[in-house]
DRENPADREN-927306 format. One record per residue: x, y, z of N, C-alpha, C, O, CB in turn; residue in one letter. Coordinates in steps of 0.1 Angstrom, whole numbers, plus 5000, padded with zeros to 4 digits. Glycine has a CB too. Layout:
BEGIN
XYZXYZXYZXYZXYZa...
END
This chain:
BEGIN
684291076951683790996940683790856943684790796947684491016929x682590796940682490646943683390556935683690586924681090596941x683690446942684790356935684090306922682890286922685290236944x684890286911684390216899684290066900685289996903685390256888x683090026896682989886897683889796886683889826875681389846894x684589696891685489616883684989466882684789396892686889626889x684889426871684589276869685489226858685689306850683189256864x685989106857686689036849685688986837684688926841687388946856x685888996825685188956815684988816814683888766809685589006804x685988746818685688596819684788546828684288436826686888526823x684388636838683288606848681988636840680988566842683488706861x681988736832680788796825680488666815679388606815681088956817x681488616809681288506799680588386806679688326800682588466793x681088356818680488216824679188246830678488146832681488156835x678688366833677588396837676488396826675488346827677688506844x676888476815675988476805675688356797674688356790676288566798x676588266797676388136790675188056798674487986792677788036790x675188086812674088016818672688086816671688016816674388026833x672788216814671388276811671088236796669888206792671488446813x671988236788671688196774671188046773670288016766673188206764x671687966780671287826779669887806785669187706783672287736786x669387896793667987876799666987906790665887866792667687966811x667387986779666388036769666587966755665787986746666388186767x667687896754668087826741668687706743669887696747669087896733x667787596741668387456743669387406734669887296736667287366740x669787476724670687446712672187466719673187416713670387546698x672287556729673487606734674287496741673787436750673187726742x675487466738676487356744677687416745678087496736676687216735x678487386756679687446760680787336759680687236766679487506773x681887356753682987266754684187336761684287466762683487226739x685087266767686187326774687587226774687387106772685787356789x688587276776689787196773690487186788691587236790690887276762x689887126797690387116812690687236818691687246825691487036812x689887346814690187466821688987536827688987656830690887566811x687887456829686587506831686587596844685787676846685487386832x687487586854687587666866687887796861687187896865688687616876x688987806853689687926849688788006839688588126841691187896843x688287946828687288006819686088036824685388106817686987926808x685587996836684488016843683287916837682187916843684288176842x683487846827682487756821682187636832681187556830683087696808x682987626842682687536852681187586859680387496865683987536863x680887696859679687746865678587686856677587636861679687916867x678787686843677687636834677487506836676287466836678087646819x678587416837678587276840677587236852676787156851680087236844x677887306862676987286874675487296872674687226877677387386885x675087396863673687406860673187326849672087276850673387556858x673987296838673687216828674887106825675687106816673487306815x674887016835676086906833675986826819676986776814675986786845x674686816814674486736802674786816789674786766778673086676802x674986936791675287026780676687076779677087156771674287136781x677587026789678987076790679986956788679886856795679287146804x680886976779681786866773683086906777683487006773681786846758x683786836786685386846788686186766779686286646781685786816802x686786836769687586766759688986736763689686676756687586846746x689286776775690686746781691686856774691286946767691086586779x692986826776694086926770694186866756695186796754695486936778x693186886747693186856734692386956726691286926722692686726731x692987076724692387196720691887176704690787216700693487326722x692887116698692687096683691487006681690487036674693987026675x691486896688690386786687689086856692687986826687690686656696x689086946701687787016707687387106696686187116695688087116720x688087166687687387226676686887156667685987206660688187306670x687287026664686686936655685486896661684486876654687386826652x685186866674683986826680683086936679681986916675684186796694x683587066682682587166681681987186667680887236665683187296685x682687146656682487176642681287056639680187076633683887156633x681686946644680586836643679286866650678186846645681086706648x679386916661678086966669677387066661676187066661678487026682x678087166653677487276648676687206635675487246633678687396643x677187106629676487056617675286986620674586956611677286976610x674986946634673786886639672786996642671686956645673986806651x673087126642672187226646672487286660671887376665670687166645x673387226666673687286680674487406678674987436667674487176689x674587496690675387616689676387586700676187596712674487756691x677787546694678587526704679587636708680087706699679187416700x679787666720680687766726681887696730681887616739680087826739x683087716724684387656726685187736736685287856733685087636713x685687686747686287766756687787736760687987626764685487756767x688587816759689887786765690687916765690188016761690587666757x691987906770692788036770692888066755692887986746694288016777x693088206753693188266739694488206732694488196720693388426740x695588176739696988136733696588006727696987976716698288126745x695787916733695587776728694387776718694387696710695187676741x693387866719692287866711692687916697692387846687691287946717x693488026697693888066684695288036679695588046667693688206683x696088006688697487956685697687816682698087786671698287986696x697487736694697587586690696587526681696987436673697487516702x695387576682694287516673694087606660692987606655692887506681x694987686656694587766645694287686632693387726624695587866642x694887586629694687506617693287466618692487486609695787386614x692887396629691487336630690387446631689287416627691487246643x690687556636689587666635689687726621688587776617689887776646x690687726614690687766600689887666592688887706585691987766595x690387556592689887446582688687386586687887346577690987336579x688387356598687187286605686087376607684887336606687587216618x686387506610685287596614685187716603684087746598685687656628x686287776600686087896592685887856578684987926572687487986594x686487756572686387706558684987666553684487716543687087596556x684387576563682987546560681987646566680787616566682787416564x682387766573681687876578680587796588679387826587680987956566x680987726597680187666607679687756619680287866621680987556612x678787726625678287796635678787776650678087736659676887776635x679987806649680887776662681387906668681987996662682087696658x681087906681681488046688682788016697682687916704680288116698x683888076696685188056704685388156713685388276709686488066696x685388126726685688206738687188196742687588086747684688176750x687888296739689288306742689488376755689488506754690188366731x689688316765689988386780691388396781692288346775689488306793x691588486792692988496796693888556785694988516782693488356799x693288656778693988716766694888836771694688886781692788766756x695988876764696788986767697788966777697988856782695989096769x698289096782699389076793698489066806699089026816700489206793x697389116807696689096821696588956826696088936837695289156821x696988856818697188736825698088736835697988656844697488646816x699188826834700088846845701088746848701788706839699288866856x701188686861702188606864702388476855703388416857702188586877x701488426848701688326839702588336828702988236822700488296833x702988476826703988516818703888506804702788466799704988446822x704888526795704888556781704188426773703488436763706488576776x704488306778703988206770702588186770701988126761704588076774x701888246780700288236781699688376777698488376776699788206797x700488476775700088626773699888646758700788696751701088736780x698688596753698488616738698188726733696988766735697488536733x698988786727698888926721698688926706698689036700700089016723x698488816701698288796686696888726682696588706671699488696680x696188706692694788636689693888716679693388656670693788626703x693788846681692888926672693488916659692688906650692689066676x694588926656695188936642695088806636694688806624696788986641x695288686643695088556639693588536632693388496621695388456652x692688576641691288546639690888636628690188596619690488566651x691388756628691088856617691388806603690688836593691888986618x692388726602692788666589691988556584692088526572694188596589x690988506591690188396588688988446581688188516587689888316601x688688426568687588476560686288436567686088326570687588416547x685388546569684188516576683988516590682888516595683788396572x685088516597685188506611684888656617685488756614686588446615x683788646626683588776633684688776647684888676654681888786637x685088886649685988926659685589006668685389126664687088966655x685388986682684989096691685889086703686488986707683389086696x685889206709686789236721685989326731686089446729688089316716x685289266740684489366748685189466758686289426762683489296756x684889546762685589656770685289626784686189666792685089796766x684089566789683589546802682489436804681989376794683189676806x682089416815681089306819679889326809679489236801680689316836x679289446810677989466801678289436787677389386780677389616803x679489476781679589456767679889306765679589256755680689546762x680489246774680889086773679689016772679388926764681689026787x678889056782677488966781676688996768676088906763676489006793x676689116763676189146750676789076740676089016731676189296747x677989066739678788986729678388856728678288796717680188976731x678188796741677788646741676488626734676288536726677688586756x675488706738674088706733674088726717673388656709673188816740x674888806713674988856698675688726690675188686679676089006695x676588676696677288566690676288446688676288376678678488526699x675288416699674488326697673488336686673188246679673888306708x672988466685672188506673672688496661671988456652671788636674x674088546659674588526645674888386641675188296649675688606644x674688376629674888236622676188236614676288296604673588196612x677088166621678488176615679588176627679288186639678688306605x680788156623681988156632682088286640681888386634683288136625x682588286652682688396661683988376669684188256673681488426670x684688486672685688486684685488576692685388696687686988496681x685388566705685288666715686388666724686488566731684088656721x687188766726688288776735687688836750686988936752689488876728x688188736759688088776774689088786783690188746779687488686781x689088856793690188886801690288806815689188766820690189026804x691288796821691588736834691288836845690588806855693088686835x691788956843691789046853690589136854690089176843692989126852x689989176866688889266867689189386860690289446862688489286880x688089446851688389576847687189666848686089606848688989576834x687289806848686289896851684989876842685089846830686790046849x683789886847682489896839682290026835682090116843681089856848x682490046821682290166813680990186807680590296804683290176803x680290086805678890096797677790096806676690066801678689976788x677790136818676790126827675890246825675890336833677190106840x675190256815674290366812672890336806672790226799674990456803x671990406808670690366803670490356788669690276783669790466806x671390436782671190446768671990346758671890346746671590586764x672790256767673790146761673090056753672189986758674490066771x673490046740672889936731673889876723674689946717671789996722x673989746722675089676716674589636702673489596701675489556724x675289656692674989606679676289566672677189636672674289716671x676189436667677389376662677789446650676989456641677289236660x679089486649679689566637679589706639679889786630678889526624x679089756651678889916653679789936666679789866676677089966656x680490056664681190116675680390216682679190236678682490186670x680890276692680190386699680990496703682190466705679590336711x680590626703681290736709680890756723679790786727680990856701x682090726731681690736745681990886751681590926762682490616754x682690956743682991106747683291176735684191136727684291126758x682691276733682791366722684091456724684491496735681491456721x684791486711685891566711686291616697685691586686686991496716x687291706699687491786684688891786681689191806670687091956684x689891746691691291766689692091646684693091646676691891806701x691491526689692191386686691291286689690691286700693491366693x691291186680690291066683691090946690692190906685689491006669x690590906700691190786705690290666705689390646713691590826718x690690576695689890466693690190336701691290276698689890446678x689690286709689990176717689190046718688090046715690090206730x689789936723689089806723689389746737690489766742689389716710x688589676742688889586754689289696765688589796767690189476751x690389656773690689736785691289866782691389956791691689666794x691489886768691990016764690790126765691090246765692489996749x689590086765688490186765688490246778688290366779687190116762x688690166790688890246803690090326803689990426809688990156815x691090286797692290386799692190496791692790596794693690326797x691490486778691290606770690290706777690390826775690890556756x689390656783688490746790689190836801688990956803687490676797x690190746809690990816820691790926813691791036817691890726829x692390886802693390966795692691086790693291186790694090896784x691491086785690591196780690491286791690791406788689191156775x690091256802689991346814691191416817691091536821689491276826x692391356817693791426820693791516809694091626812695091326821x693591476795693891576784692991706785693391816783693691506769x691691666789690791796791691491896801691592016798689291746799x691991846811692491936821693692026814694092136819693091856834x694191976802695292026795694692126784695392216778696291906789x693292116783692792196772692792126758692492176747693592326771x692992006760692791916748691691836749691391766758693891826747x690791846737689491766735689691646727689791646715688391846729x689591536736689691406730688491316728687691286738690491336738x688291276716687091196714687391056717688391006712686491206701x686490986725686790846727685790736720684590736722686790816743x686390666712685490566704685790426709686890376708685590586688x684590356713684790216716684590136705683490146700683990176726x685390046700685189956689685189816695686289766697686189986677x684189756697684089616702684389516692685189426693682689586707x683489536679683789436670684889486661684789586653682489396663x686089416663687189436653686989406639687489466630688289366657x686189286637685889246624684489186624684189086631687089136619x683489256615683689366607683689506615682789536623682589366597x684589576611684789706620683689796614683189786603686489766619x683589896622682490006620683290116610683790216614681890096636x683390086598684290166589683590326587684290426584684290076572x682290336590681590466588682090546600682490656598679890446589x682090486612682390556625683890586625684190686631681990456638x684790506620686190526620686490636611687390716615686990406615x685990656600686090756590685590896596686191006595685290706576x684290876602683791006607684491066617684591186616682590986613x685090996628685891046638687291096634687791186641685990956647x687791036622689091086618688891196610689791286609689890986610x687791216603687491346595687291466605687691576603686091326586x686791436616686291526626687491586633687591706636685291446634x688391506636689591546645690891566637691791646639689891436658x690891476627692291486618693391406625694491396619692791636616x693191356637694391276642693691156652692791176660695591386652x694391046648693890926655694990846663696190836659693190816644x694490806675695290716683694390586686693190596688695790796697x695090466684694290356688694990286700696190286700693990256676x694290226708694690156720694190026722692890006722694390236732x694989926724694689796725695589716735696689766736694689736712x695189616742695989516749696389406740696089286743695289466760x697189436729697289346719698589396712698989506714696089336710x699189306703700289366694699689476685698489476681700989256686x700589576682700189686672700189616659699589676650701189806673x700689506657700689446644699489356642699489256650701789366642x698289376634697289296630696089316637695089256633697689176630x696089396648694889406658693989526654693789556642695389426672x693489596665692689716662693289816654692689876645692189776674x694589856658695289956651695389926636694990006627696689986658x695689806633695889766618694589776612694489826600696589626617x693589736618692189736612691689886610690889926601691189656622x692089976620691790126617692490166605691890206595692190226628x693790146604694690186594694090126581693890206571696190146598x693890016580693189956568692090056562692090096550692389806572x691290076571690090166566690490316562690090376552688990176579x691490366571691790506569692590526556692490626549692590556582x693490416553694390436541693590436530693990506520695290336539x692390356529691590356516690590466516690290506505690890226515x689990526529688990616527689390766532688690866529687690566535x690390766541690490896548691890896553692090866564689490906560x692990926544694390916550694391006562694091126561695590946539x694990946572695191016585696490966593696790846594693991016593x696991056599698191006609697590926619696590956625698891126615x698290826621697790736631698790686642699890636637697190616625x698590696655699590636664698890516671697790526676700090746674x699790406671699090276678699790256691701090256692699190136668x698890246701699390216714698890076717697690036718698890316724x700089986720699689856723701089786724702089856728698789796712x701289656722702389606725703189616713702689576703702289476730x704589666713705189696703706089596698707289606700705889806706x705489496691706489396686707289326694708489316692707289446677x706689286706707489216716706489136725705389156727708389316724x707289026730706388926740706389006755707289086758707188756741x705388966762705289016776706088956784707088896779704089006781x705888946797706588906807705888866820704688886821707489006810x706388806829705688776842705688896850706688976850706288656851x704488906858704389006867702889036869702088986862705189126863x702589126879701089146880700389206870701089296864700789206891x699089186868698489266857698589416857698889476847696989236856x698489476869698489616870699889666867699889766860697989656885x701089596871702289636868702689636854703389726848703189566876x702189526848702389506834701689606825702289666815702089376831x700589636828699789746821700389886822700489956813698189756826x700889906834701590036836702990046829703390136822701790066852x703689936830704989936822704989946808705889996801705689816825x703889886802703789896788702890006785702490016773703389766781x702490096792701790226787700390206784699790296777702490266775x699690106790698390076787697390116796696190086796698189956784x697890186805696890236816696490386813696990436802697490236831x695590456821695390586817696490666815696690726805694490646827x697390686825698490766826699290746813699590836805699390726839x699590626811700390586798699690626785700390686776700590426798x698490616783697790656771697890826771698090886761696190596772x697590886783697591026782698991076777699191166769697291076796x700091006783701491056779701691026764702291106756702790966789x701390926759701590886746700790976736701391006725701090746744x699491016741698691116731699391246733699591316723696991126734x699791286744700591426745701591436735701691526727701191446760x702491326736703791316727703391326712704191386704704691186730x702191256709701691236695701391376690701691416679700491126694x700691456700700191596695701291696694700991806689699091646705x702491676699703491766697703791786682704691866679704491726704x
END
């Protein structure tokens, strides 16, 4: 079997911004002294006049982006997820969300796969925070292909958008001819009848691995990729729950307020279903390699497989 291609979605972000700027002169990029890490430094080399380094002043950067949006520009604001959604939450809420301005926020280095930077930088709350802001679109791409599609979709959408990107390289799972991205729509990557595994971000690759292992045990798992956390694809969530009767959610995020909570919100209203949420269980991360942390917290293929097996008992 050939080795699976792996690409960090922060790399996808940096590359797609350049392609976007080539065809849209309204696109500008702001960064908070982290251009090398967020990959917007690549954009700066190509379009130095359209890149603004705001320094280590994330709150002010959100205000600058809001001002640019009022002039008709399409600002992409870039920094680590911890700083974009945590440190600058008030400015995102009041300066961008409240007036519903056309600002796109790229939160990189999200989740425990930040690795050795430790718990202070491992933001497992960003999706929850951004979901609470009225009118904010929230996306969490599974791989390189989806990350690039998210950037393009964000530029086309008029209004505030948050996109979550990762530091570590992750498997490319959407490399197929029929792949089509639509904001607000999920996709069934694998049909199944016994249990639905609804995943986002790196959880999608893990869910597909787990489904293979479950199949060897005679368990048919349906794998659903939900990239747009908000607005979530309610129709698909209900359809897969009705089909299998059991749902497991997988995310590199707190089980409080993220994908799992969004899925439960839908099902509690439209199709009451037993749900198991796989993710960070109300705790902070810790320093360590990305691979070791993903394994320790049960977010790899083996971990998801074991959790689903236990759930089905």
